[in-house]
C-alpha positions in Angstrom: -22.5 -53.2 24.0 -24.4 -49.9 24.6 -22.3 -49.2 27.6 -19.0 -49.6 25.7 -20.3 -47.4 22.9 -21.4 -44.7 25.4 -18.1 -44.9 27.3 -16.1 -44.6 24.1 -18.3 -41.7 22.9 -17.7 -39.9 26.2 -14.0 -40.7 26.0 -13.7 -39.2 22.5 -15.8 -36.2 23.5 -13.6 -35.5 26.5 -10.5 -35.9 24.4 -11.8 -33.5 21.8 -12.8 -31.0 24.5 -9.4 -31.0 26.2 -7.5 -31.1 22.9 -9.4 -28.2 21.3 -10.8 -26.2 24.2 -8.3 -26.4 26.9 -4.6 -26.2 27.0 -2.3 -23.6 25.4 -3.1 -20.7 23.1 -0.8 -22.0 20.3 -3.5 -22.0 17.6 -4.5 -18.5 18.3 -0.9 -17.4 18.5 -0.2 -18.9 15.0 -3.2 -17.2 13.5 -2.1 -13.9 15.1 1.4 -14.4 13.7 0.0 -14.8 10.2 -1.8 -11.5 10.6 1.4 -9.9 11.8 3.3 -11.1 8.8 0.5 -9.9 6.4 0.5 -6.5 8.1 4.3 -6.2 7.8 4.2 -7.2 4.2 1.8 -4.4 3.5 4.0 -1.9 5.4 1.2 -1.3 7.9 3.7 0.0 10.5 4.2 3.0 8.2 0.7 3.3 6.6 -1.4 2.5 9.6 0.9 3.2 12.6 -1.7 3.8 15.3 -3.6 0.5 14.5 -0.3 -1.4 14.0 1.0 -0.2 17.4 -2.2 -1.1 19.2 -2.0 -4.6 17.6 1.6 -4.9 18.6 0.9 -3.9 22.2 -1.9 -6.5 22.3 0.4 -9.1 20.9 3.0 -8.3 23.5 0.4 -8.6 26.3 -0.8 -11.9 24.9 2.8 -13.3 24.9 3.2 -12.1 28.5 0.0 -13.8 29.5 1.1 -17.0 27.8 4.5 -17.0 29.6 2.7 -16.5 32.9 0.5 -19.5 32.1 -2.7 -17.5 31.8 -3.9 -19.6 28.8 -7.4 -18.3 28.6 -6.3 -14.6 28.8 -3.6 -15.3 26.2 -6.1 -16.8 23.8 -8.4 -13.8 24.0 -5.5 -11.4 23.6 -4.0 -13.3 20.6 -7.4 -13.3 18.9 -7.7 -9.5 19.6 -4.2 -8.9 18.3 -5.1 -10.8 15.1 -8.2 -8.6 14.6 -6.1 -5.5 15.2 -3.4 -6.6 12.8 -6.1 -7.4 10.2 -7.5 -3.9 10.6 -4.1 -2.4 10.2 -3.6 -4.5 7.0 -6.9 -3.3 5.6 -6.0 0.3 6.2 -2.6 -0.2 4.7 -4.0 -1.9 1.7 -6.5 1.0 1.2 -3.7 3.6 1.5 -1.5 1.6 -0.9 -4.2 1.7 -3.5 -4.6 5.5 -3.1 -0.8 6.0 -3.2 -0.6 3.8 -6.3 -3.1 5.9 -8.1 -1.2 9.1 -7.1 2.1 7.6 -8.1 0.8 6.6 -11.6 -0.2 10.2 -12.2 3.2 11.5 -10.9 5.1 9.0 -13.2 3.2 10.3 -16.2 4.2 13.9 -15.4 7.8 12.9 -14.7 8.1 11.0 -18.0 6.6 13.9 -19.9 8.8 16.5 -18.2 11.9 14.5 -18.6 11.2 14.1 -22.3 10.7 17.8 -22.5 13.9 18.6 -20.6 15.9 16.3 -22.9 14.3 17.9 -26.0 15.0 21.4 -24.7 18.6 20.5 -23.9 19.3 19.6 -27.5 17.5 22.7 -28.9 18.6 25.5 -26.6 22.0 27.0 -26.5 23.3 26.9 -23.0 26.6 27.6 -21.3 28.7 24.4 -20.7 28.0 24.8 -17.0 24.3 24.9 -17.5 24.4 22.0 -20.0 26.4 20.0 -17.4 23.9 20.8 -14.7 20.9 19.8 -16.8 22.5 16.6 -18.0 23.4 15.6 -14.4 19.8 16.2 -13.4 18.5 14.2 -16.3 20.8 11.3 -15.4 19.7 11.4 -11.7 16.1 11.4 -12.7 16.6 8.4 -14.9 18.3 6.5 -12.0 15.5 7.7 -9.6 12.8 6.4 -12.0 14.4 3.0 -11.7 14.4 3.3 -7.9 10.7 4.2 -8.0 9.9 1.1 -10.1 11.9 -1.0 -7.6 10.0 0.4 -4.7 6.7 -0.3 -6.4 7.7 -3.9 -7.0 8.4 -4.1 -3.2 5.0 -2.5 -2.5 6.6 0.4 -0.7 4.4 3.1 -2.1 5.1 5.5 0.6 8.8 5.7 -0.2 8.0 5.5 -4.0 5.8 8.6 -3.7 8.4 10.5 -1.7 11.1 9.6 -4.3 8.7 10.7 -7.1 8.2 14.1 -5.4 12.0 14.5 -5.1 12.3 13.7 -8.9 9.7 16.3 -9.7 11.7 18.9 -7.8 14.8 17.9 -9.7 13.0 18.2 -13.0 11.6 21.6 -12.0 15.2 22.8 -11.3 16.3 21.5 -14.7 13.4 23.5 -16.3 14.5 26.6 -14.4 18.1 26.2 -15.7 16.8 25.7 -19.2 14.7 28.9 -18.8 17.9 30.8 -17.8 16.9 31.0 -14.1 18.6 29.8 -11.0 17.5 26.5 -9.6 15.7 26.3 -6.3 17.6 24.5 -3.5 
């Protein structure tokens, strides 16, 4: 009975060893793929491009090693790429938080300036051409504000901040027109 027990214990130990330790790098590849998906969802390719590219190169090398049958090398490279993608994700998350704070401030200024432009438009006597220009700018700004909100919902803070800067320029031009000056191009 002891011999059977020992043999079955050895059999199960070997099965566990070969099932978990040896063989393909599929588990590591799946974990690395999850890290890639996370990094992409955080726009790490734009917010942490150097780290993302390093992770991508490591991923590519890991896939090459797996195709060549170099399972141990592929495992190490997949684990390394996972770590690099996680680092890129962390950097992207941090930058998104900073951009989010910057964007909130910009949106407050945009709303305030747009309200002021609309108020000045109704109070000032402008030529029909100037009125048309300011109304067109106000309409564009309103559309752009909706675009900014959509970009924020998509967590694309980099594009949202760029759009907000463009909106601020438009509002500045409207303010110049209202002051009787030429807009800046």
